[in-house]
C-alpha positions in Angstrom: 21.8 20.5 -40.2 23.6 20.7 -36.9 21.8 21.4 -33.7 23.1 25.0 -33.6 22.2 25.9 -37.2 18.5 26.6 -36.8 16.6 28.8 -34.4 12.8 29.3 -34.5 11.0 32.2 -32.8 7.3 32.4 -31.9 5.7 35.8 -31.5 2.1 35.4 -30.2 0.4 38.8 -30.7 -3.1 40.2 -30.5 -3.6 40.3 -34.3 -1.0 37.9 -35.6 1.0 34.9 -34.6 4.3 34.8 -36.3 6.8 31.9 -36.6 10.2 32.8 -37.9 12.9 30.4 -38.9 16.5 31.6 -38.7 19.7 29.9 -39.8 22.9 30.8 -38.1 26.0 30.4 -40.3 29.4 31.4 -38.8 27.6 33.8 -36.4 25.5 35.5 -39.1 21.8 35.0 -39.2 19.7 34.4 -42.3 15.9 34.3 -42.2 14.9 31.3 -44.3 11.2 30.9 -43.3 8.3 33.0 -42.1 4.8 31.9 -41.1 2.0 34.2 -40.1 -1.6 33.5 -39.1 -4.5 35.6 -37.8 -4.5 35.5 -34.0 -7.5 34.1 -32.3 -8.0 33.8 -28.6 -5.7 36.8 -27.7 -7.1 40.0 -26.2 -4.8 42.9 -25.4 -1.8 40.7 -25.5 -3.2 38.1 -23.0 -4.4 34.6 -23.8 -8.2 34.3 -23.3 -8.9 31.1 -25.2 -6.4 28.2 -25.2 -7.9 26.2 -28.1 -8.2 29.2 -30.5 -4.7 30.3 -29.7 -3.4 26.7 -30.3 -5.1 26.7 -33.7 -3.5 30.1 -34.6 0.0 28.8 -33.6 -0.4 25.7 -35.6 -1.5 27.7 -38.7 1.6 30.0 -38.4 4.0 27.1 -37.8 2.5 25.1 -40.7 3.0 28.2 -43.0 6.7 28.5 -42.0 7.2 24.7 -42.3 5.9 24.7 -45.9 8.1 27.5 -46.9 11.3 25.7 -45.8 10.1 22.1 -46.2 10.9 20.9 -42.6 9.0 20.3 -39.4 9.5 22.6 -36.5 9.9 20.8 -33.2 11.2 23.4 -30.8 10.7 27.2 -30.5 11.9 30.2 -28.5 8.7 32.0 -27.3 8.5 35.7 -26.8 6.7 36.8 -23.6 5.4 40.3 -22.7 2.5 42.0 -20.9 1.8 44.2 -17.9 2.6 41.3 -15.5 6.3 41.5 -16.3 8.5 43.1 -13.6 12.2 43.8 -13.4 14.3 43.4 -10.2 17.9 44.1 -9.5 20.0 41.4 -8.0 23.6 40.6 -6.9 25.4 37.2 -6.9 28.8 36.3 -5.4 30.7 33.0 -5.7 34.3 31.8 -5.2 36.1 30.7 -8.4 36.2 26.9 -8.2 39.1 25.9 -10.5 42.5 25.3 -8.8 44.2 27.5 -11.3 41.6 30.3 -10.6 40.6 30.5 -14.3 36.9 31.4 -14.6 34.9 28.9 -16.6 31.3 28.2 -17.6 30.6 26.5 -14.3 31.5 29.5 -12.3 29.3 31.8 -14.4 26.4 29.4 -14.1 26.9 29.3 -10.3 27.0 33.1 -9.9 23.9 33.4 -12.1 22.2 30.8 -9.8 23.3 32.9 -6.8 21.7 36.0 -8.3 18.4 34.2 -8.6 18.1 33.7 -4.9 15.7 36.6 -4.3 12.4 37.0 -2.3 9.5 36.4 -4.6 5.7 36.7 -4.1 4.0 33.2 -4.3 2.2 34.1 -7.5 5.4 35.2 -9.4 8.1 33.2 -11.1 11.5 34.0 -12.6 11.5 34.1 -16.4 15.1 35.0 -17.0 18.3 36.5 -15.6 20.0 39.3 -17.6 23.7 39.9 -16.5 24.4 43.6 -16.5 28.1 43.3 -15.6 30.5 40.9 -13.9 33.0 41.9 -11.2 36.3 39.9 -10.8 38.2 40.7 -7.6 36.8 44.2 -7.6 37.3 45.0 -11.3 33.9 45.8 -12.7 32.4 46.5 -16.2 33.3 43.0 -17.4 30.8 41.6 -19.9 32.4 38.1 -20.4 34.8 36.9 -17.6 35.5 33.5 -19.2 39.2 32.6 -19.1 40.0 35.5 -16.7 42.0 34.8 -13.5 40.4 35.6 -10.2 39.3 34.4 -6.8 35.9 36.2 -6.3 33.3 36.4 -9.1 30.3 38.7 -8.8 27.4 39.6 -11.1 25.1 42.6 -11.2 21.9 41.2 -12.8 18.4 42.1 -13.7 15.9 39.4 -12.8 12.8 39.2 -15.1 9.7 37.9 -13.4 6.1 37.3 -14.4 3.0 35.8 -13.0 2.7 32.0 -12.9 -0.7 32.1 -14.5 0.5 34.0 -17.6 3.7 32.0 -17.9 2.0 28.6 -17.5 -0.8 29.5 -20.0 1.8 30.5 -22.5 3.7 27.3 -22.0 0.4 25.4 -22.2 -0.6 26.7 -25.6 2.8 26.1 -27.1 2.9 22.5 -25.7 -0.7 21.8 -27.0 0.5 23.0 -30.4 2.9 20.0 -30.5 6.0 22.1 -29.9 8.8 22.1 -27.3 9.6 25.3 -25.5 13.4 25.9 -25.9 13.0 29.0 -23.7 11.0 32.1 -22.9 12.6 35.4 -23.9 11.3 38.8 -22.9 10.2 40.4 -26.1 11.2 44.0 -25.3 14.7 42.7 -24.4 15.0 40.8 -27.7 13.6 43.7 -29.7 16.1 46.0 -28.1 18.9 43.6 -28.9 18.0 44.0 -32.6 16.6 47.5 -32.9 19.0 49.6 -30.7 22.7 50.3 -31.3 25.2 50.1 -28.5 25.3 53.9 -28.3 21.5 54.2 -28.1 21.4 51.7 -25.2 24.3 53.5 -23.5 23.0 57.1 -23.6 19.4 56.2 -22.9 16.6 55.3 -25.4 12.9 54.4 -25.2 11.9 51.4 -27.3 8.1 51.5 -28.1 6.4 48.4 -29.6 2.9 49.3 -30.7 1.0 46.2 -31.5 -2.7 45.6 -32.2 -3.9 45.2 -28.6 -1.1 46.5 -26.4 1.9 48.9 -26.5 5.1 47.8 -24.7 7.5 50.5 -23.5 11.1 49.5 -22.7 13.7 51.9 -21.4 17.4 51.2 -22.0 20.0 53.2 -20.2 23.7 52.6 -19.5 23.5 49.5 -21.7 20.8 47.8 -19.6 17.1 47.4 -19.7 16.1 49.6 -16.7 12.3 49.8 -16.9 9.4 48.3 -18.8 5.6 48.9 -19.0 2.6 47.8 -21.0 -0.3 50.0 -22.0 -3.6 48.4 -23.1 -3.8 50.5 -26.3 -2.8 49.8 -29.9 -3.8 49.5 -33.5 -7.1 47.8 -32.6 -8.3 51.1 -31.1 -7.7 52.8 -34.4 -9.6 50.1 -36.2 -12.5 50.4 -33.8 -12.7 54.1 -34.3 -12.9 53.6 -38.1 -15.6 51.0 -37.7 -17.6 53.4 -35.5 -17.0 56.5 -37.6 -17.8 54.9 -40.9 -20.6 52.7 -39.4 -19.1 49.5 -40.8 -17.8 46.1 -39.5 -14.5 45.8 -37.8 -12.9 43.5 -40.4 -13.9 45.9 -43.2 -12.5 48.8 -41.1 -9.2 46.9 -40.7 -8.8 46.4 -44.5 -9.7 50.1 -45.1 -7.0 51.2 -42.5 -4.4 49.0 -44.1 -5.2 50.2 -47.7 -6.1 53.8 -47.3 -5.1 54.8 -43.8 -3.1 57.9 -43.1 -2.3 59.4 -39.6 -1.9 63.0 -40.8 -4.8 64.9 -42.3 -2.5 67.3 -44.2 -0.9 64.3 -46.0 -4.2 62.7 -47.0 -5.4 62.9 -50.6 -8.9 64.3 -51.1 -9.2 62.5 -54.5 -8.4 59.1 -52.9 -11.9 57.7 -52.4 -13.3 54.4 -51.5 -16.7 52.9 -50.8 -17.8 51.3 -47.6 -20.6 48.8 -46.9 -22.4 50.3 -43.9 -24.1 48.4 -41.2 -27.9 48.5 -41.6 -27.8 49.7 -45.2 -27.9 47.9 -48.6 -26.0 50.8 -50.3 -22.3 51.7 -50.1 -21.3 55.1 -49.1 -18.2 56.9 -50.5 -15.5 58.4 -48.3 -12.2 60.1 -49.0 -8.8 59.5 -47.4 -9.2 62.9 -45.7 -12.3 61.6 -44.0 -10.4 58.6 -42.8 -7.4 60.6 -41.6 -9.8 62.8 -39.5 -10.7 59.6 -37.6 -7.2 58.2 -37.3 -5.1 61.2 -36.4 -6.8 62.0 -33.0 -6.4 58.4 -31.9 -2.8 58.2 -32.9 -2.1 61.5 -31.1 -3.7 60.1 -28.0 -1.6 56.9 -28.1 1.6 58.9 -28.2 0.4 61.3 -25.5 -0.2 58.3 -23.2 3.2 56.8 -24.1 4.9 60.1 -23.1 3.0 60.3 -19.8 3.9 56.7 -19.0 7.6 57.3 -19.7 7.5 60.3 -17.4 5.7 58.2 -14.8 8.6 55.7 -15.0 10.9 58.6 -14.1 12.6 59.3 -17.4 12.4 62.6 -19.4 14.4 63.8 -22.4 16.6 60.8 -22.9 19.4 61.6 -25.4 18.6 58.5 -27.6 15.0 59.6 -28.1 12.4 57.1 -29.1 12.6 54.0 -31.4 9.3 52.6 -32.7 8.4 49.0 -33.7 5.3 46.9 -34.1 2.8 46.6 -36.9 0.9 49.7 -36.1 3.9 52.1 -36.8 3.8 51.0 -40.5 0.7 53.3 -40.9 1.7 56.3 -43.1 2.1 59.4 -41.0 2.6 57.7 -37.6 6.3 58.9 -37.5 5.2 62.5 -38.1 2.6 62.4 -35.3 5.1 60.7 -32.9 7.8 63.4 -33.6 5.3 66.2 -32.7 3.7 64.5 -29.7 6.9 63.2 -28.1 8.9 66.3 -28.9 12.0 64.2 -29.4 14.0 62.4 -32.0 12.0 59.4 -33.3 12.8 56.6 -35.8 11.2 53.4 -36.9 13.1 50.1 -36.4 13.0 47.7 -39.4 14.9 44.4 -39.4 17.5 44.3 -42.2 16.7 40.8 -43.4 15.1 39.8 -46.6 11.5 38.8 -46.1 11.0 40.5 -42.8 11.7 44.1 -43.5 8.7 45.3 -41.6 8.4 46.8 -38.1 6.0 44.0 -37.2 8.8 41.5 -37.3 11.2 43.3 -35.0 10.4 41.2 -31.9 10.4 37.9 -33.7 13.7 38.5 -35.4 15.1 39.9 -32.2 14.3 36.7 -30.4 16.4 34.8 -32.9 19.3 37.1 -32.5 19.1 37.1 -28.7 18.9 33.3 -28.7 21.8 32.9 -31.1 24.0 34.9 -28.7 23.5 32.3 -26.0 23.6 29.3 -28.4 27.1 30.3 -29.4 28.2 30.2 -25.8 26.2 27.1 -24.8 28.3 24.1 -23.7 27.8 20.5 -24.8 24.8 18.9 -23.1 23.3 22.2 -22.0 19.9 21.4 -23.4 20.3 23.1 -26.7 18.8 20.4 -29.0 18.0 20.1 -32.6 15.2 22.7 -33.3 14.2 21.6 -36.8 14.0 18.0 -38.0 12.7 16.3 -41.0 9.3 14.7 -40.9 10.9 11.2 -40.9 13.3 12.0 -38.1 10.6 13.5 -35.8 8.3 10.5 -36.0 10.6 8.4 -33.8 11.2 10.8 -31.0 11.6 9.5 -27.5 9.2 10.4 -24.7 9.1 14.2 -24.1 9.7 15.8 -20.7 7.0 18.1 -19.5 7.0 21.8 -20.6 7.8 23.0 -17.0 10.8 20.5 -16.7 12.2 21.8 -20.0 11.6 25.4 -19.0 13.3 24.9 -15.6 16.3 23.0 -17.2 16.6 25.9 -19.6 16.6 28.5 -16.9 19.3 26.7 -14.8 21.5 25.7 -17.7 21.0 27.9 -20.6 21.0 31.5 -19.4 
């Protein structure tokens, strides 16, 4: 395989760690391998135990490797959390070529110019997202390569995060024996996959409801304009079930996945199941209606808090409505509750790829699509290296640069 054929994404979530292997053929992406493992060491989307998280990553990667029969050596890692911030920036450079044709070097220089912004000591730049380029006063240009001009400008969004969260994320991936090809903001990647051009243009809210956290990303005029993370998710529903049925959390999770329904009216009274209760040797029987009476109020609360957060960010009644992703939205009835609570058009985003047709894979597949967009434009020697190698080839690798060196090289040369 050539170095641009394979892209691997790593989505480290509160309940699951997912490694997805994508193959790019003539610009089209095929998902050829998926690995998933129960997540340990993650609480509400944040790393709280390095060693446990490393073990979860290794399990997910091993699973994906066995599916495809190769060894993963380099991954694109999704990053999210309430430490993420967006900042607008503007960069200006003079076109360097004598014939005034804009090339890759000019674009790289103007991106570097946009990164010159005041930052708090504890924050670090994760990425730069060009919103538009301006060539000699002509704006709304998305790719100025090969155009003729004297002055090149860029209007960009700078994505920043706290150094602690970034370095811990790099640390766990490096300790798992993997190289970090780049960090990609998960809400940006998910929006790249889940939203159409029209939805991003008119204004749409993308909501990723995971196990421990809910990420809200607002797209308007084709750009990511706001993001926020709420410390709520599917785990709260599981905890309510465990408390209401007086059972263990792992049993409550299995019951939720098998019998859960978020709307009492849709629940079946004749759908019954037995639960092993804490402090009792006998099982007690419950119906799906009993379970729905526990789940529905919590799901209503989650969407009510999402609505309040979107309003707090300054957006109301966006024409594109809401698009939902994340594992929690697979629960039957969630879409109905969302439509009532949000009082807007709502749909669930599902990746259209065999093997990953589940809202839980939206961010992971989005990372692959987002990375492939840059891989196609990457120039020779830009740091895009072979991502998947055979066991034999990987055994003779040269000394690896540190994770931070690879990350800084990627920021300066790849974006």
